[in-house]
N, CA and C atoms as a LAMMPS dump frame, in Angstrom:
ITEM: TIMESTEP
0
ITEM: NUMBER OF ATOMS
426
ITEM: BOX BOUNDS ff ff ff
-5.0000000000000000e+02 5.0000000000000000e+02
-5.0000000000000000e+02 5.0000000000000000e+02
-5.0000000000000000e+02 5.0000000000000000e+02
ITEM: ATOMS id mol type element x y z
1 1 1 N 283.149 -151.491 204.684
2 1 2 C 282.029 -151.11 203.925
3 1 3 C 282.439 -150.061 202.881
4 2 1 N 283.27 -149.19 203.24
5 2 2 C 283.767 -148.205 202.296
6 2 3 C 284.459 -148.914 201.137
7 3 1 N 285.083 -149.925 201.57
8 3 2 C 285.802 -150.699 200.56
9 3 3 C 284.825 -151.349 199.592
10 4 1 N 283.734 -151.831 200.125
11 4 2 C 282.707 -152.457 199.288
12 4 3 C 282.033 -151.414 198.396
13 5 1 N 281.796 -150.238 198.967
14 5 2 C 281.175 -149.183 198.174
15 5 3 C 282.104 -148.781 197.033
16 6 1 N 283.365 -148.687 197.39
17 6 2 C 284.332 -148.3 196.376
18 6 3 C 284.405 -149.377 195.288
19 7 1 N 284.406 -150.593 195.707
20 7 2 C 284.441 -151.709 194.76
21 7 3 C 283.17 -151.719 193.928
22 8 1 N 282.044 -151.417 194.583
23 8 2 C 280.76 -151.36 193.9
24 8 3 C 280.769 -150.236 192.872
25 9 1 N 281.289 -149.102 193.232
26 9 2 C 281.358 -147.975 192.3
27 9 3 C 282.296 -148.312 191.128
28 10 1 N 283.383 -148.943 191.444
29 10 2 C 284.343 -149.321 190.401
30 10 3 C 283.678 -150.319 189.457
31 11 1 N 282.97 -151.276 190.077
32 11 2 C 282.277 -152.277 189.257
33 11 3 C 281.197 -151.621 188.417
34 12 1 N 280.488 -150.667 189.022
35 12 2 C 279.435 -149.967 188.281
36 12 3 C 280.053 -149.172 187.141
37 13 1 N 281.182 -148.546 187.406
38 13 2 C 281.878 -147.77 186.359
39 13 3 C 282.321 -148.673 185.213
40 14 1 N 282.892 -149.793 185.603
41 14 2 C 283.345 -150.733 184.586
42 14 3 C 282.149 -151.304 183.827
43 15 1 N 281.052 -151.534 184.529
44 15 2 C 279.844 -152.044 183.896
45 15 3 C 279.324 -151.051 182.866
46 16 1 N 279.356 -149.747 183.255
47 16 2 C 278.912 -148.716 182.308
48 16 3 C 279.829 -148.68 181.089
49 17 1 N 281.154 -148.817 181.358
50 17 2 C 282.112 -148.828 180.245
51 17 3 C 281.806 -150.002 179.309
52 18 1 N 281.524 -151.178 179.898
53 18 2 C 281.204 -152.356 179.081
54 18 3 C 279.901 -152.147 178.309
55 19 1 N 278.939 -151.493 178.988
56 19 2 C 277.675 -151.223 178.31
57 19 3 C 277.903 -150.279 177.137
58 20 1 N 278.721 -149.221 177.387
59 20 2 C 279.013 -148.278 176.307
60 20 3 C 279.76 -148.985 175.18
61 21 1 N 280.734 -149.807 175.559
62 21 2 C 281.473 -150.562 174.54
63 21 3 C 280.529 -151.494 173.792
64 22 1 N 279.593 -152.096 174.542
65 22 2 C 278.625 -152.987 173.917
66 22 3 C 277.741 -152.208 172.936
67 23 1 N 277.292 -150.994 173.376
68 23 2 C 276.475 -150.156 172.496
69 23 3 C 277.273 -149.768 171.247
70 24 1 N 278.525 -149.32 171.487
71 24 2 C 279.388 -148.923 170.364
72 24 3 C 279.607 -150.107 169.434
73 25 1 N 279.842 -151.269 170.039
74 25 2 C 280.051 -152.476 169.244
75 25 3 C 278.8 -152.791 168.433
76 26 1 N 277.615 -152.624 169.054
77 26 2 C 276.349 -152.857 168.358
78 26 3 C 276.163 -151.87 167.221
79 27 1 N 276.474 -150.574 167.489
80 27 2 C 276.373 -149.552 166.444
81 27 3 C 277.358 -149.838 165.317
82 28 1 N 278.563 -150.247 165.749
83 28 2 C 279.593 -150.575 164.753
84 28 3 C 279.147 -151.773 163.908
85 29 1 N 278.585 -152.771 164.549
86 29 2 C 278.099 -153.956 163.831
87 29 3 C 276.962 -153.576 162.887
88 30 1 N 276.075 -152.685 163.368
89 30 2 C 274.961 -152.238 162.53
90 30 3 C 275.496 -151.469 161.318
91 31 1 N 276.489 -150.62 161.579
92 31 2 C 277.118 -149.858 160.491
93 31 3 C 277.793 -150.804 159.491
94 32 1 N 278.487 -151.796 160.019
95 32 2 C 279.146 -152.789 159.153
96 32 3 C 278.108 -153.556 158.331
97 33 1 N 276.981 -153.887 158.943
98 33 2 C 275.91 -154.598 158.235
99 33 3 C 275.368 -153.735 157.102
100 34 1 N 275.137 -152.435 157.413
101 34 2 C 274.645 -151.516 156.369
102 34 3 C 275.649 -151.43 155.221
103 35 1 N 276.955 -151.327 155.567
104 35 2 C 277.983 -151.256 154.517
105 35 3 C 278.017 -152.545 153.705
106 36 1 N 277.892 -153.68 154.398
107 36 2 C 277.904 -154.967 153.698
108 36 3 C 276.716 -155.055 152.736
109 37 1 N 275.546 -154.586 153.196
110 37 2 C 274.363 -154.596 152.322
111 37 3 C 274.551 -153.667 151.125
112 38 1 N 275.175 -152.508 151.365
113 38 2 C 275.441 -151.562 150.272
114 38 3 C 276.435 -152.176 149.278
115 39 1 N 277.479 -152.823 149.797
116 39 2 C 278.449 -153.484 148.92
117 39 3 C 277.782 -154.595 148.117
118 40 1 N 276.881 -155.325 148.775
119 40 2 C 276.163 -156.4 148.096
120 40 3 C 275.315 -155.824 146.963
121 41 1 N 274.623 -154.688 147.251
122 41 2 C 273.795 -154.042 146.228
123 41 3 C 274.67 -153.572 145.053
124 42 1 N 275.83 -152.965 145.386
125 42 2 C 276.743 -152.501 144.34
126 42 3 C 277.286 -153.666 143.521
127 43 1 N 277.584 -154.781 144.2
128 43 2 C 278.08 -155.964 143.498
129 43 3 C 277.018 -156.507 142.543
130 44 1 N 275.761 -156.559 142.999
131 44 2 C 274.68 -157.035 142.137
132 44 3 C 274.498 -156.107 140.941
133 45 1 N 274.609 -154.804 141.197
134 45 2 C 274.499 -153.823 140.119
135 45 3 C 275.638 -154.015 139.106
136 46 1 N 276.853 -154.218 139.615
137 46 2 C 278.009 -154.429 138.739
138 46 3 C 277.837 -155.713 137.929
139 47 1 N 277.335 -156.779 138.577
140 47 2 C 277.113 -158.041 137.874
141 47 3 C 276.07 -157.867 136.776
142 48 1 N 275.003 -157.124 137.093
143 48 2 C 273.956 -156.867 136.107
144 48 3 C 274.513 -156.072 134.933
145 49 1 N 275.312 -155.072 135.251
146 49 2 C 275.929 -154.244 134.213
147 49 3 C 276.877 -155.082 133.352
148 50 1 N 277.643 -155.955 133.993
149 50 2 C 278.569 -156.825 133.259
150 50 3 C 277.793 -157.763 132.334
151 51 1 N 276.666 -158.278 132.794
152 51 2 C 275.833 -159.167 131.966
153 51 3 C 275.299 -158.413 130.756
154 52 1 N 274.84 -157.159 130.99
155 52 2 C 274.352 -156.349 129.867
156 52 3 C 275.459 -156.118 128.856
157 53 1 N 276.664 -155.829 129.344
158 53 2 C 277.796 -155.603 128.441
159 53 3 C 278.132 -156.869 127.66
160 54 1 N 278.078 -158.018 128.328
161 54 2 C 278.33 -159.279 127.631
162 54 3 C 277.303 -159.491 126.525
163 55 1 N 276.03 -159.196 126.838
164 55 2 C 274.974 -159.339 125.837
165 55 3 C 275.209 -158.389 124.667
166 56 1 N 275.59 -157.156 124.979
167 56 2 C 275.872 -156.186 123.92
168 56 3 C 277.053 -156.64 123.072
169 57 1 N 278.077 -157.172 123.715
170 57 2 C 279.258 -157.654 122.978
171 57 3 C 278.87 -158.809 122.053
172 58 1 N 278.039 -159.713 122.548
173 58 2 C 277.594 -160.839 121.72
174 58 3 C 276.81 -160.316 120.522
175 59 1 N 275.952 -159.34 120.749
176 59 2 C 275.158 -158.744 119.669
177 59 3 C 276.078 -158.063 118.654
178 60 1 N 277.06 -157.329 119.151
179 60 2 C 278.008 -156.641 118.258
180 60 3 C 278.831 -157.649 117.457
181 61 1 N 279.203 -158.758 118.087
182 61 2 C 279.966 -159.777 117.367
183 61 3 C 279.135 -160.367 116.231
184 62 1 N 277.84 -160.572 116.485
185 62 2 C 276.962 -161.072 115.421
186 62 3 C 276.858 -160.055 114.283
187 63 1 N 276.705 -158.782 114.64
188 63 2 C 276.63 -157.735 113.618
189 63 3 C 277.929 -157.664 112.83
190 64 1 N 279.05 -157.772 113.536
191 64 2 C 280.356 -157.726 112.878
192 64 3 C 280.523 -158.907 111.927
193 65 1 N 280.091 -160.079 112.357
194 65 2 C 280.163 -161.263 111.495
195 65 3 C 279.324 -161.053 110.251
196 66 1 N 278.138 -160.492 110.434
197 66 2 C 277.255 -160.216 109.303
198 66 3 C 277.903 -159.214 108.348
199 67 1 N 278.541 -158.188 108.899
200 67 2 C 279.218 -157.196 108.05
201 67 3 C 280.37 -157.824 107.278
202 68 1 N 281.148 -158.694 107.939
203 68 2 C 282.243 -159.368 107.241
204 68 3 C 281.709 -160.231 106.093
205 69 1 N 280.578 -160.897 106.33
206 69 2 C 279.978 -161.718 105.283
207 69 3 C 279.532 -160.841 104.116
208 70 1 N 278.95 -159.688 104.42
209 70 2 C 278.515 -158.771 103.36
210 70 3 C 279.705 -158.229 102.584
211 71 1 N 280.79 -157.926 103.297
212 71 2 C 282.002 -157.434 102.633
213 71 3 C 282.542 -158.503 101.692
214 72 1 N 282.59 -159.747 102.157
215 72 2 C 283.086 -160.842 101.317
216 72 3 C 282.191 -161.004 100.086
217 73 1 N 280.885 -160.906 100.287
218 73 2 C 279.954 -161.035 99.165
219 73 3 C 280.141 -159.877 98.179
220 74 1 N 280.327 -158.671 98.701
221 74 2 C 280.559 -157.512 97.83
222 74 3 C 281.852 -157.66 97.035
223 75 1 N 282.881 -158.233 97.671
224 75 2 C 284.14 -158.446 96.967
225 75 3 C 283.953 -159.449 95.828
226 76 1 N 283.164 -160.499 96.083
227 76 2 C 282.884 -161.468 95.024
228 76 3 C 282.137 -160.8 93.871
229 77 1 N 281.151 -159.962 94.224
230 77 2 C 280.376 -159.258 93.2
231 77 3 C 281.291 -158.337 92.391
232 78 1 N 282.226 -157.66 93.082
233 78 2 C 283.176 -156.787 92.388
234 78 3 C 284.03 -157.584 91.409
235 79 1 N 284.495 -158.763 91.836
236 79 2 C 285.309 -159.6 90.954
237 79 3 C 284.508 -160.023 89.724
238 80 1 N 283.258 -160.437 89.948
239 80 2 C 282.398 -160.836 88.829
240 80 3 C 282.169 -159.64 87.913
241 81 1 N 281.964 -158.468 88.506
242 81 2 C 281.74 -157.252 87.718
243 81 3 C 282.973 -156.915 86.896
244 82 1 N 284.154 -157.03 87.494
245 82 2 C 285.396 -156.765 86.756
246 82 3 C 285.537 -157.746 85.598
247 83 1 N 285.28 -159.023 85.88
248 83 2 C 285.386 -160.051 84.848
249 83 3 C 284.395 -159.779 83.717
250 84 1 N 283.157 -159.442 84.104
251 84 2 C 282.123 -159.164 83.106
252 84 3 C 282.479 -157.922 82.297
253 85 1 N 283.024 -156.914 82.964
254 85 2 C 283.44 -155.691 82.266
255 85 3 C 284.545 -156.005 81.268
256 86 1 N 285.496 -156.848 81.655
257 86 2 C 286.581 -157.228 80.747
258 86 3 C 286.019 -157.994 79.547
259 87 1 N 285.091 -158.926 79.81
260 87 2 C 284.48 -159.68 78.715
261 87 3 C 283.692 -158.754 77.798
262 88 1 N 282.957 -157.821 78.398
263 88 2 C 282.166 -156.87 77.621
264 88 3 C 283.071 -156.003 76.753
265 89 1 N 284.201 -155.61 77.308
266 89 2 C 285.167 -154.817 76.544
267 89 3 C 285.687 -155.621 75.346
268 90 1 N 285.984 -156.901 75.578
269 90 2 C 286.451 -157.764 74.492
270 90 3 C 285.374 -157.916 73.423
271 91 1 N 284.139 -158.156 73.861
272 91 2 C 283.025 -158.305 72.919
273 91 3 C 282.81 -157.004 72.144
274 92 1 N 282.932 -155.866 72.822
275 92 2 C 282.767 -154.564 72.166
276 92 3 C 283.841 -154.377 71.107
277 93 1 N 285.084 -154.751 71.447
278 93 2 C 286.185 -154.641 70.49
279 93 3 C 285.92 -155.547 69.286
280 94 1 N 285.473 -156.795 69.567
281 94 2 C 285.171 -157.73 68.48
282 94 3 C 284.021 -157.209 67.623
283 95 1 N 283.021 -156.588 68.244
284 95 2 C 281.904 -156.011 67.506
285 95 3 C 282.385 -154.879 66.609
286 96 1 N 283.244 -154.016 67.164
287 96 2 C 283.804 -152.934 66.34
288 96 3 C 284.589 -153.503 65.169
289 97 1 N 285.365 -154.554 65.422
290 97 2 C 286.137 -155.2 64.363
291 97 3 C 285.193 -155.789 63.315
292 98 1 N 284.129 -156.453 63.776
293 98 2 C 283.144 -157.031 62.85
294 98 3 C 282.476 -155.945 62.029
295 99 1 N 282.118 -154.827 62.667
296 99 2 C 281.509 -153.716 61.93
297 99 3 C 282.452 -153.206 60.853
298 100 1 N 283.729 -153.108 61.23
299 100 2 C 284.738 -152.65 60.28
300 100 3 C 284.843 -153.637 59.106
301 101 1 N 284.835 -154.936 59.444
302 101 2 C 284.921 -155.949 58.391
303 101 3 C 283.681 -155.928 57.506
304 102 1 N 282.49 -155.741 58.116
305 102 2 C 281.252 -155.66 57.34
306 102 3 C 281.313 -154.463 56.407
307 103 1 N 281.813 -153.345 56.934
308 103 2 C 281.927 -152.144 56.102
309 103 3 C 282.894 -152.384 54.945
310 104 1 N 284.014 -153.043 55.237
311 104 2 C 284.99 -153.363 54.186
312 104 3 C 284.368 -154.257 53.125
313 105 1 N 283.681 -155.325 53.585
314 105 2 C 283.031 -156.248 52.648
315 105 3 C 281.98 -155.49 51.837
316 106 1 N 281.24 -154.603 52.517
317 106 2 C 280.237 -153.795 51.815
318 106 3 C 280.881 -152.932 50.743
319 107 1 N 282.01 -152.328 51.063
320 107 2 C 282.71 -151.492 50.074
321 107 3 C 283.219 -152.337 48.914
322 108 1 N 283.776 -153.512 49.238
323 108 2 C 284.256 -154.404 48.155
324 108 3 C 283.092 -154.853 47.281
325 109 1 N 281.958 -155.179 47.924
326 109 2 C 280.77 -155.601 47.186
327 109 3 C 280.273 -154.474 46.28
328 110 1 N 280.253 -153.267 46.839
329 110 2 C 279.824 -152.117 46.033
330 110 3 C 280.776 -151.906 44.867
331 111 1 N 282.058 -152.065 45.154
332 111 2 C 283.07 -151.896 44.104
333 111 3 C 282.887 -152.958 43.021
334 112 1 N 282.613 -154.211 43.453
335 112 2 C 282.419 -155.295 42.48
336 112 3 C 281.132 -155.081 41.698
337 113 1 N 280.078 -154.579 42.376
338 113 2 C 278.83 -154.292 41.67
339 113 3 C 279.053 -153.224 40.609
340 114 1 N 279.844 -152.205 40.973
341 114 2 C 280.172 -151.152 40.014
342 114 3 C 280.929 -151.748 38.83
343 115 1 N 281.89 -152.613 39.131
344 115 2 C 282.679 -153.264 38.069
345 115 3 C 281.772 -154.132 37.197
346 116 1 N 280.847 -154.877 37.849
347 116 2 C 279.914 -155.729 37.093
348 116 3 C 279.038 -154.863 36.195
349 117 1 N 278.566 -153.743 36.748
350 117 2 C 277.744 -152.832 35.93
351 117 3 C 278.529 -152.292 34.74
352 118 1 N 279.773 -151.927 34.973
353 118 2 C 280.621 -151.415 33.883
354 118 3 C 280.849 -152.502 32.829
355 119 1 N 281.151 -153.717 33.304
356 119 2 C 281.398 -154.819 32.362
357 119 3 C 280.122 -155.164 31.595
358 120 1 N 278.965 -155.09 32.314
359 120 2 C 277.684 -155.365 31.655
360 120 3 C 277.42 -154.336 30.567
361 121 1 N 277.687 -153.073 30.858
362 121 2 C 277.49 -152.024 29.854
363 121 3 C 278.434 -152.238 28.673
364 122 1 N 279.674 -152.591 28.992
365 122 2 C 280.655 -152.84 27.939
366 122 3 C 280.206 -154.009 27.059
367 123 1 N 279.708 -155.074 27.74
368 123 2 C 279.236 -156.255 27.01
369 123 3 C 278.041 -155.903 26.14
370 124 1 N 277.127 -155.094 26.693
371 124 2 C 275.961 -154.677 25.918
372 124 3 C 276.39 -153.866 24.693
373 125 1 N 277.391 -152.972 24.923
374 125 2 C 277.896 -152.175 23.779
375 125 3 C 278.518 -153.078 22.725
376 126 1 N 279.276 -154.058 23.181
377 126 2 C 279.932 -154.967 22.236
378 126 3 C 278.88 -155.812 21.523
379 127 1 N 277.869 -156.24 22.296
380 127 2 C 276.791 -157.032 21.664
381 127 3 C 276.058 -156.198 20.636
382 128 1 N 275.789 -154.975 21.017
383 128 2 C 275.087 -154.084 20.091
384 128 3 C 275.952 -153.824 18.888
385 129 1 N 277.234 -153.602 19.134
386 129 2 C 278.167 -153.345 18.037
387 129 3 C 278.278 -154.573 17.147
388 130 1 N 278.314 -155.741 17.756
389 130 2 C 278.418 -156.994 16.998
390 130 3 C 277.147 -157.206 16.163
391 131 1 N 276.006 -156.935 16.804
392 131 2 C 274.724 -157.075 16.073
393 131 3 C 274.702 -156.128 14.892
394 132 1 N 275.145 -154.905 15.092
395 132 2 C 275.171 -153.93 14.012
396 132 3 C 276.121 -154.375 12.911
397 133 1 N 277.277 -154.918 13.343
398 133 2 C 278.263 -155.376 12.368
399 133 3 C 277.685 -156.52 11.568
400 134 1 N 276.927 -157.426 12.223
401 134 2 C 276.322 -158.56 11.521
402 134 3 C 275.284 -158.035 10.535
403 135 1 N 274.494 -157.045 10.966
404 135 2 C 273.47 -156.457 10.106
405 135 3 C 274.129 -155.792 8.914
406 136 1 N 275.221 -155.069 9.21
407 136 2 C 275.921 -154.378 8.117
408 136 3 C 276.509 -155.382 7.135
409 137 1 N 277.058 -156.452 7.632
410 137 2 C 277.645 -157.481 6.757
411 137 3 C 276.549 -158.151 5.954
412 138 1 N 275.452 -158.429 6.608
413 138 2 C 274.314 -159.056 5.92
414 138 3 C 273.777 -158.101 4.868
415 139 1 N 273.708 -156.854 5.147
416 139 2 C 273.196 -155.874 4.21
417 139 3 C 274.16 -155.738 3.05
418 140 1 N 275.44 -155.826 3.229
419 140 2 C 276.437 -155.697 2.188
420 140 3 C 276.436 -156.953 1.314
421 141 1 N 276.177 -158.055 1.886
422 141 2 C 276.155 -159.297 1.138
423 141 3 C 274.92 -159.341 0.255
424 142 1 N 273.913 -158.734 0.582
425 142 2 C 272.685 -158.743 -0.209
426 142 3 C 272.745 -157.678 -1.211
């Protein structure tokens, strides 16, 4: 009977150890479950954050594409502006040349008008002189 009591006590001791191990195992499993749930929450948060970043990157790529298009358009406008400025410079030079030529022609015209006026006066003097000479000759003949 002592032997049975001893065996019973040993069995009871081992049973308590198994119960404690079972409790510890249950607590450990519960702790592992909580950690797994926390990891799952963190993973979902990371996935959400990654999705937001992808969306932001897509938006930035669209903005960047738009900026590149604007830069290309501005470069075209600059080229047209340079070309127009060069043409305007040429036209301005030609206008200055034309003004100079008009002024030259005006001076030549004025000079010729002066010469015509001088020749007209000379012709009038000669005509008057000739008329007087004719009158004088006619008067002498009479």
